N, CA, C and O atoms as a CHARMM CRD file, in Angstrom:
* protein
*
  256
    1    1 MET  N      0.84100  -1.17500   0.00000 PROA 1      0.00000
    2    1 MET  CA     0.00000   0.00000   0.00000 PROA 1      0.00000
    3    1 MET  C      0.89100   1.24500   0.00000 PROA 1      0.00000
    4    1 MET  O      1.77000   1.39300   0.84900 PROA 1      0.00000
    5    2 SER  N      0.65500   2.11900  -0.94700 PROA 2      0.00000
    6    2 SER  CA     1.44700   3.33300  -1.06600 PROA 2      0.00000
    7    2 SER  C      0.82600   4.46400  -0.24600 PROA 2      0.00000
    8    2 SER  O     -0.39500   4.61100  -0.19800 PROA 2      0.00000
    9    3 HSD  N      1.67600   5.25300   0.39300 PROA 3      0.00000
   10    3 HSD  CA     1.21100   6.39100   1.18000 PROA 3      0.00000
   11    3 HSD  C      1.67400   7.70400   0.54600 PROA 3      0.00000
   12    3 HSD  O      1.99400   8.66100   1.25100 PROA 3      0.00000
   13    4 GLU  N      1.70600   7.74200  -0.77800 PROA 4      0.00000
   14    4 GLU  CA     2.15600   8.93000  -1.48800 PROA 4      0.00000
   15    4 GLU  C      0.97900   9.62000  -2.16100 PROA 4      0.00000
   16    4 GLU  O      0.04300   8.96700  -2.62300 PROA 4      0.00000
   17    5 LEU  N      1.03500  10.94100  -2.21200 PROA 5      0.00000
   18    5 LEU  CA     0.04900  11.73200  -2.93600 PROA 5      0.00000
   19    5 LEU  C      0.76400  12.44100  -4.07300 PROA 5      0.00000
   20    5 LEU  O      1.80500  13.06200  -3.86100 PROA 5      0.00000
   21    6 TRP  N      0.21900  12.35400  -5.26900 PROA 6      0.00000
   22    6 TRP  CA     0.79800  13.03400  -6.42700 PROA 6      0.00000
   23    6 TRP  C     -0.26500  13.90400  -7.06500 PROA 6      0.00000
   24    6 TRP  O     -1.40900  13.48000  -7.22800 PROA 6      0.00000
   25    7 PHE  N      0.11000  15.11800  -7.42600 PROA 7      0.00000
   26    7 PHE  CA    -0.80200  16.04300  -8.07300 PROA 7      0.00000
   27    7 PHE  C     -0.19100  16.49900  -9.38800 PROA 7      0.00000
   28    7 PHE  O      1.03100  16.60000  -9.50000 PROA 7      0.00000
   29    8 ARG  N     -1.02100  16.77200 -10.37700 PROA 8      0.00000
   30    8 ARG  CA    -0.52100  17.19100 -11.68900 PROA 8      0.00000
   31    8 ARG  C     -0.01600  18.63600 -11.67900 PROA 8      0.00000
   32    8 ARG  O      0.91500  18.97600 -12.40800 PROA 8      0.00000
   33    9 THR  N     -0.62800  19.47700 -10.85800 PROA 9      0.00000
   34    9 THR  CA    -0.22300  20.87400 -10.78100 PROA 9      0.00000
   35    9 THR  C     -0.10900  21.29400  -9.31600 PROA 9      0.00000
   36    9 THR  O     -0.77500  20.71700  -8.45600 PROA 9      0.00000
   37   10 PRO  N      0.72200  22.28700  -9.02500 PROA 10     0.00000
   38   10 PRO  CA     0.83100  22.75600  -7.64000 PROA 10     0.00000
   39   10 PRO  C     -0.42300  23.51800  -7.22200 PROA 10     0.00000
   40   10 PRO  O     -1.16300  24.02000  -8.06800 PROA 10     0.00000
   41   11 ALA  N     -0.65100  23.60100  -5.94100 PROA 11     0.00000
   42   11 ALA  CA    -1.79200  24.35600  -5.41500 PROA 11     0.00000
   43   11 ALA  C     -1.56000  25.84100  -5.71100 PROA 11     0.00000
   44   11 ALA  O     -0.52800  26.38400  -5.31700 PROA 11     0.00000
   45   12 PRO  N     -2.48900  26.50500  -6.39200 PROA 12     0.00000
   46   12 PRO  CA    -2.27600  27.90700  -6.74800 PROA 12     0.00000
   47   12 PRO  C     -2.45800  28.88000  -5.58300 PROA 12     0.00000
   48   12 PRO  O     -1.90400  29.97900  -5.60700 PROA 12     0.00000
   49   13 ASP  N     -3.22500  28.49300  -4.57200 PROA 13     0.00000
   50   13 ASP  CA    -3.47600  29.40800  -3.46600 PROA 13     0.00000
   51   13 ASP  C     -3.68400  28.63700  -2.16400 PROA 13     0.00000
   52   13 ASP  O     -3.68500  27.40600  -2.15100 PROA 13     0.00000
   53   14 TRP  N     -3.85800  29.37400  -1.08100 PROA 14     0.00000
   54   14 TRP  CA    -3.99300  28.79200   0.25400 PROA 14     0.00000
   55   14 TRP  C     -5.17900  27.85500   0.35700 PROA 14     0.00000
   56   14 TRP  O     -5.10000  26.84500   1.05700 PROA 14     0.00000
   57   15 PHE  N     -6.27500  28.16100  -0.32000 PROA 15     0.00000
   58   15 PHE  CA    -7.49900  27.37400  -0.20700 PROA 15     0.00000
   59   15 PHE  C     -7.36800  25.97700  -0.81100 PROA 15     0.00000
   60   15 PHE  O     -8.10800  25.07300  -0.42300 PROA 15     0.00000
   61   16 GLU  N     -6.45300  25.78400  -1.74200 PROA 16     0.00000
   62   16 GLU  CA    -6.27400  24.47600  -2.37400 PROA 16     0.00000
   63   16 GLU  C     -5.05700  23.71600  -1.85100 PROA 16     0.00000
   64   16 GLU  O     -4.82200  22.57900  -2.26100 PROA 16     0.00000
   65   17 ALA  N     -4.28800  24.31600  -0.96200 PROA 17     0.00000
   66   17 ALA  CA    -3.10300  23.66400  -0.40800 PROA 17     0.00000
   67   17 ALA  C     -3.50200  22.59600   0.60800 PROA 17     0.00000
   68   17 ALA  O     -4.54200  22.70300   1.25800 PROA 17     0.00000
   69   18 LEU  N     -2.67300  21.57400   0.73600 PROA 18     0.00000
   70   18 LEU  CA    -2.91600  20.53000   1.73200 PROA 18     0.00000
   71   18 LEU  C     -2.31700  20.94000   3.07100 PROA 18     0.00000
   72   18 LEU  O     -1.19400  21.44400   3.11200 PROA 18     0.00000
   73   19 PRO  N     -3.03900  20.73700   4.16100 PROA 19     0.00000
   74   19 PRO  CA    -2.48500  21.08100   5.47900 PROA 19     0.00000
   75   19 PRO  C     -1.47900  20.03000   5.94400 PROA 19     0.00000
   76   19 PRO  O     -1.67100  18.83100   5.74200 PROA 19     0.00000
   77   20 LEU  N     -0.42000  20.49800   6.56100 PROA 20     0.00000
   78   20 LEU  CA     0.60400  19.63500   7.16100 PROA 20     0.00000
   79   20 LEU  C      0.73700  20.03600   8.61400 PROA 20     0.00000
   80   20 LEU  O      0.60900  21.21800   8.93200 PROA 20     0.00000
   81   21 GLY  N      0.98700  19.10100   9.49900 PROA 21     0.00000
   82   21 GLY  CA     1.21500  19.48900  10.88400 PROA 21     0.00000
   83   21 GLY  C      0.88300  18.40400  11.87700 PROA 21     0.00000
   84   21 GLY  O      0.56800  17.26900  11.52100 PROA 21     0.00000
   85   22 ASN  N      0.96600  18.79600  13.15000 PROA 22     0.00000
   86   22 ASN  CA     0.79300  17.83700  14.23400 PROA 22     0.00000
   87   22 ASN  C     -0.27800  18.25800  15.23800 PROA 22     0.00000
   88   22 ASN  O     -0.36900  17.66000  16.31000 PROA 22     0.00000
   89   23 GLY  N     -1.08400  19.26000  14.92800 PROA 23     0.00000
   90   23 GLY  CA    -2.10600  19.71500  15.84900 PROA 23     0.00000
   91   23 GLY  C     -1.68800  20.90600  16.68100 PROA 23     0.00000
   92   23 GLY  O     -2.54000  21.60100  17.23400 PROA 23     0.00000
   93   24 HSD  N     -0.40300  21.15500  16.78200 PROA 24     0.00000
   94   24 HSD  CA     0.10700  22.32500  17.51500 PROA 24     0.00000
   95   24 HSD  C      0.67700  23.33700  16.52600 PROA 24     0.00000
   96   24 HSD  O      0.34800  24.52200  16.58500 PROA 24     0.00000
   97   25 LEU  N      1.52200  22.87400  15.62800 PROA 25     0.00000
   98   25 LEU  CA     2.12100  23.70600  14.60000 PROA 25     0.00000
   99   25 LEU  C      1.69200  23.14800  13.25900 PROA 25     0.00000
  100   25 LEU  O      1.78900  21.94200  13.03000 PROA 25     0.00000
  101   26 SER  N      1.22000  24.00300  12.37200 PROA 26     0.00000
  102   26 SER  CA     0.77700  23.51900  11.06400 PROA 26     0.00000
  103   26 SER  C      1.29700  24.43800   9.96700 PROA 26     0.00000
  104   26 SER  O      1.75700  25.55000  10.22600 PROA 26     0.00000
  105   27 ALA  N      1.21200  23.94700   8.74000 PROA 27     0.00000
  106   27 ALA  CA     1.67400  24.71000   7.58900 PROA 27     0.00000
  107   27 ALA  C      0.84900  24.34000   6.37000 PROA 27     0.00000
  108   27 ALA  O      0.27300  23.25400   6.29700 PROA 27     0.00000
  109   28 LYS  N      0.80200  25.24700   5.42400 PROA 28     0.00000
  110   28 LYS  CA     0.22600  25.00100   4.11400 PROA 28     0.00000
  111   28 LYS  C      1.23500  25.51600   3.09800 PROA 28     0.00000
  112   28 LYS  O      1.67200  26.66400   3.17900 PROA 28     0.00000
  113   29 VAL  N      1.60500  24.67200   2.14400 PROA 29     0.00000
  114   29 VAL  CA     2.58100  25.01900   1.12100 PROA 29     0.00000
  115   29 VAL  C      1.83100  25.16200  -0.20100 PROA 29     0.00000
  116   29 VAL  O      1.06300  24.28200  -0.58800 PROA 29     0.00000
  117   30 PHE  N      2.06100  26.27400  -0.88400 PROA 30     0.00000
  118   30 PHE  CA     1.36200  26.48300  -2.15400 PROA 30     0.00000
  119   30 PHE  C      2.17900  27.40900  -3.05000 PROA 30     0.00000
  120   30 PHE  O      3.11100  28.06800  -2.58800 PROA 30     0.00000
  121   31 GLY  N      1.82900  27.45300  -4.32000 PROA 31     0.00000
  122   31 GLY  CA     2.50700  28.30300  -5.29100 PROA 31     0.00000
  123   31 GLY  C      3.43700  27.50800  -6.17700 PROA 31     0.00000
  124   31 GLY  O      3.66700  26.32200  -5.94000 PROA 31     0.00000
  125   32 ARG  N      3.96300  28.14200  -7.17500 PROA 32     0.00000
  126   32 ARG  CA     4.89200  27.51600  -8.12100 PROA 32     0.00000
  127   32 ARG  C      6.27300  27.34600  -7.48800 PROA 32     0.00000
  128   32 ARG  O      6.57000  27.92500  -6.44400 PROA 32     0.00000
  129   33 VAL  N      7.10400  26.54200  -8.14000 PROA 33     0.00000
  130   33 VAL  CA     8.43000  26.24100  -7.59900 PROA 33     0.00000
  131   33 VAL  C      9.24900  27.51200  -7.39200 PROA 33     0.00000
  132   33 VAL  O      9.89900  27.65100  -6.35600 PROA 33     0.00000
  133   34 GLY  N      9.23700  28.42400  -8.32600 PROA 34     0.00000
  134   34 GLY  CA    10.01200  29.65400  -8.21000 PROA 34     0.00000
  135   34 GLY  C      9.41100  30.67700  -7.26100 PROA 34     0.00000
  136   34 GLY  O     10.09300  31.62000  -6.85800 PROA 34     0.00000
  137   35 ALA  N      8.14300  30.50600  -6.89800 PROA 35     0.00000
  138   35 ALA  CA     7.46300  31.47400  -6.03000 PROA 35     0.00000
  139   35 ALA  C      6.63900  30.74700  -4.97300 PROA 35     0.00000
  140   35 ALA  O      5.48400  31.09500  -4.72700 PROA 35     0.00000
  141   36 GLU  N      7.23300  29.74700  -4.35900 PROA 36     0.00000
  142   36 GLU  CA     6.53800  28.93700  -3.35400 PROA 36     0.00000
  143   36 GLU  C      6.33000  29.73900  -2.06600 PROA 36     0.00000
  144   36 GLU  O      7.19300  30.51600  -1.65700 PROA 36     0.00000
  145   37 ARG  N      5.18100  29.53800  -1.44400 PROA 37     0.00000
  146   37 ARG  CA     4.87100  30.20900  -0.17500 PROA 37     0.00000
  147   37 ARG  C      4.55600  29.16100   0.87900 PROA 37     0.00000
  148   37 ARG  O      3.96800  28.12200   0.57800 PROA 37     0.00000
  149   38 ILE  N      4.94600  29.43600   2.10300 PROA 38     0.00000
  150   38 ILE  CA     4.65400  28.54300   3.22200 PROA 38     0.00000
  151   38 ILE  C      3.93000  29.36300   4.27900 PROA 38     0.00000
  152   38 ILE  O      4.49100  30.31600   4.82000 PROA 38     0.00000
  153   39 ALA  N      2.70300  29.00200   4.57100 PROA 39     0.00000
  154   39 ALA  CA     1.91800  29.68100   5.60300 PROA 39     0.00000
  155   39 ALA  C      1.97100  28.83800   6.86800 PROA 39     0.00000
  156   39 ALA  O      1.53800  27.68600   6.86100 PROA 39     0.00000
  157   40 LEU  N      2.49800  29.39500   7.95500 PROA 40     0.00000
  158   40 LEU  CA     2.61000  28.69000   9.23300 PROA 40     0.00000
  159   40 LEU  C      1.51200  29.14100  10.19100 PROA 40     0.00000
  160   40 LEU  O      1.05200  30.28100  10.13000 PROA 40     0.00000
  161   41 ASN  N      1.10000  28.24000  11.07000 PROA 41     0.00000
  162   41 ASN  CA     0.07200  28.56400  12.05500 PROA 41     0.00000
  163   41 ASN  C      0.41600  27.86000  13.36300 PROA 41     0.00000
  164   41 ASN  O      0.75400  26.67700  13.36500 PROA 41     0.00000
  165   42 LEU  N      0.33100  28.57800  14.45800 PROA 42     0.00000
  166   42 LEU  CA     0.55600  28.03400  15.78600 PROA 42     0.00000
  167   42 LEU  C     -0.76600  28.09600  16.54200 PROA 42     0.00000
  168   42 LEU  O     -1.42400  29.13600  16.52800 PROA 42     0.00000
  169   43 ASP  N     -1.17100  27.01700  17.20100 PROA 43     0.00000
  170   43 ASP  CA    -2.50300  26.98800  17.82300 PROA 43     0.00000
  171   43 ASP  C     -2.67300  28.01300  18.94000 PROA 43     0.00000
  172   43 ASP  O     -3.80900  28.38700  19.23600 PROA 43     0.00000
  173   44 ASP  N     -1.59600  28.48800  19.57800 PROA 44     0.00000
  174   44 ASP  CA    -1.71900  29.50800  20.62700 PROA 44     0.00000
  175   44 ASP  C     -2.31700  30.80600  20.09200 PROA 44     0.00000
  176   44 ASP  O     -2.98000  31.53500  20.83000 PROA 44     0.00000
  177   45 VAL  N     -2.08700  31.09400  18.82600 PROA 45     0.00000
  178   45 VAL  CA    -2.59500  32.33300  18.23900 PROA 45     0.00000
  179   45 VAL  C     -4.11800  32.33500  18.25500 PROA 45     0.00000
  180   45 VAL  O     -4.72700  33.37700  18.49900 PROA 45     0.00000
  181   46 TRP  N     -4.74400  31.18800  18.00000 PROA 46     0.00000
  182   46 TRP  CA    -6.20000  31.11200  17.87700 PROA 46     0.00000
  183   46 TRP  C     -6.90000  30.71300  19.17200 PROA 46     0.00000
  184   46 TRP  O     -8.09800  30.95300  19.31500 PROA 46     0.00000
  185   47 SER  N     -6.19000  30.11600  20.10800 PROA 47     0.00000
  186   47 SER  CA    -6.84700  29.61100  21.31400 PROA 47     0.00000
  187   47 SER  C     -7.13400  30.71100  22.33900 PROA 47     0.00000
  188   47 SER  O     -8.02900  30.56300  23.17200 PROA 47     0.00000
  189   48 GLY  N     -6.37700  31.81700  22.28200 PROA 48     0.00000
  190   48 GLY  CA    -6.54200  32.88500  23.26000 PROA 48     0.00000
  191   48 GLY  C     -5.72900  32.65400  24.51500 PROA 48     0.00000
  192   48 GLY  O     -5.67900  33.53000  25.37900 PROA 48     0.00000
  193   49 ASP  N     -5.08400  31.49200  24.64500 PROA 49     0.00000
  194   49 ASP  CA    -4.23200  31.20200  25.80100 PROA 49     0.00000
  195   49 ASP  C     -2.90800  31.94300  25.68000 PROA 49     0.00000
  196   49 ASP  O     -2.52000  32.39000  24.60100 PROA 49     0.00000
  197   50 ALA  N     -2.23600  32.05800  26.79800 PROA 50     0.00000
  198   50 ALA  CA    -0.89300  32.63500  26.79300 PROA 50     0.00000
  199   50 ALA  C      0.05700  31.63700  26.11600 PROA 50     0.00000
  200   50 ALA  O     -0.22700  30.44100  26.06700 PROA 50     0.00000
  201   51 PRO  N      1.17400  32.13000  25.60100 PROA 51     0.00000
  202   51 PRO  CA     2.13800  31.21100  24.98800 PROA 51     0.00000
  203   51 PRO  C      2.59800  30.14200  25.98000 PROA 51     0.00000
  204   51 PRO  O      2.79900  30.41900  27.16300 PROA 51     0.00000
  205   52 ARG  N      2.75700  28.94700  25.48800 PROA 52     0.00000
  206   52 ARG  CA     3.18500  27.82400  26.32400 PROA 52     0.00000
  207   52 ARG  C      4.68900  27.78400  26.48400 PROA 52     0.00000
  208   52 ARG  O      5.42900  28.28600  25.63800 PROA 52     0.00000
  209   53 GLU  N      5.12700  27.19400  27.55400 PROA 53     0.00000
  210   53 GLU  CA     6.53500  26.88200  27.74500 PROA 53     0.00000
  211   53 GLU  C      6.75500  25.51300  27.13300 PROA 53     0.00000
  212   53 GLU  O      6.28500  24.50900  27.67000 PROA 53     0.00000
  213   54 LEU  N      7.46500  25.46300  26.01500 PROA 54     0.00000
  214   54 LEU  CA     7.70700  24.18800  25.33900 PROA 54     0.00000
  215   54 LEU  C      8.90500  23.51400  25.98000 PROA 54     0.00000
  216   54 LEU  O      9.99900  24.07900  26.01800 PROA 54     0.00000
  217   55 THR  N      8.70000  22.31900  26.47900 PROA 55     0.00000
  218   55 THR  CA     9.78100  21.56800  27.10500 PROA 55     0.00000
  219   55 THR  C     10.08300  20.34800  26.26100 PROA 55     0.00000
  220   55 THR  O      9.19400  19.77700  25.62800 PROA 55     0.00000
  221   56 GLY  N     11.32700  19.96100  26.25800 PROA 56     0.00000
  222   56 GLY  CA    11.74700  18.81500  25.45500 PROA 56     0.00000
  223   56 GLY  C     11.64900  17.52000  26.23600 PROA 56     0.00000
  224   56 GLY  O     11.28600  17.49300  27.41100 PROA 56     0.00000
  225   57 CYS  N     11.98500  16.45700  25.54300 PROA 57     0.00000
  226   57 CYS  CA    11.90700  15.12800  26.14600 PROA 57     0.00000
  227   57 CYS  C     13.22900  14.71200  26.79200 PROA 57     0.00000
  228   57 CYS  O     13.30700  13.65700  27.42200 PROA 57     0.00000
  229   58 GLY  N     14.28100  15.54600  26.63500 PROA 58     0.00000
  230   58 GLY  CA    15.58800  15.18300  27.19000 PROA 58     0.00000
  231   58 GLY  C     16.30800  14.14700  26.35600 PROA 58     0.00000
  232   58 GLY  O     17.23400  13.49400  26.83800 PROA 58     0.00000
  233   59 CYS  N     15.89300  13.98900  25.10900 PROA 59     0.00000
  234   59 CYS  CA    16.48400  13.00100  24.20900 PROA 59     0.00000
  235   59 CYS  C     17.86000  13.47100  23.73400 PROA 59     0.00000
  236   59 CYS  O     18.08900  14.67300  23.60200 PROA 59     0.00000
  237   60 PRO  N     18.76800  12.54100  23.47700 PROA 60     0.00000
  238   60 PRO  CA    20.08600  12.92300  22.93000 PROA 60     0.00000
  239   60 PRO  C     19.89800  13.59800  21.56800 PROA 60     0.00000
  240   60 PRO  O     19.09600  13.13800  20.75500 PROA 60     0.00000
  241   61 GLY  N     20.61800  14.66500  21.32100 PROA 61     0.00000
  242   61 GLY  CA    20.55400  15.35000  20.04000 PROA 61     0.00000
  243   61 GLY  C     19.33800  16.27900  19.91700 PROA 61     0.00000
  244   61 GLY  O     19.04800  16.77400  18.82800 PROA 61     0.00000
  245   62 GLN  N     18.64300  16.51200  21.00100 PROA 62     0.00000
  246   62 GLN  CA    17.46500  17.36600  20.96900 PROA 62     0.00000
  247   62 GLN  C     17.87600  18.81300  20.73800 PROA 62     0.00000
  248   62 GLN  O     18.82100  19.29500  21.36400 PROA 62     0.00000
  249   63 ALA  N     17.18100  19.50900  19.85100 PROA 63     0.00000
  250   63 ALA  CA    17.45200  20.92700  19.62900 PROA 63     0.00000
  251   63 ALA  C     16.99400  21.72600  20.83600 PROA 63     0.00000
  252   63 ALA  O     15.94100  21.44400  21.40900 PROA 63     0.00000
  253   64 SER  N     17.77100  22.71000  21.22000 PROA 64     0.00000
  254   64 SER  CA    17.36600  23.50400  22.38100 PROA 64     0.00000
  255   64 SER  C     17.13000  24.94200  22.00400 PROA 64     0.00000
  256   64 SER  O     16.78200  25.75500  22.86000 PROA 64     0.00000
């Protein structure tokens, strides 16, 4: 079973772009190769809560 998506043309605008993310941070990529745009969204912006303190897992090689 393949888990790949292929499209004949790139998404021309935000409304046709596919959402990517994990529920906290998301993005939509759209536009042509030479003029690609990436729209980022953080859930704190829409929830009305104060910004969270992001803590890591203490894993080796973790970005700080």
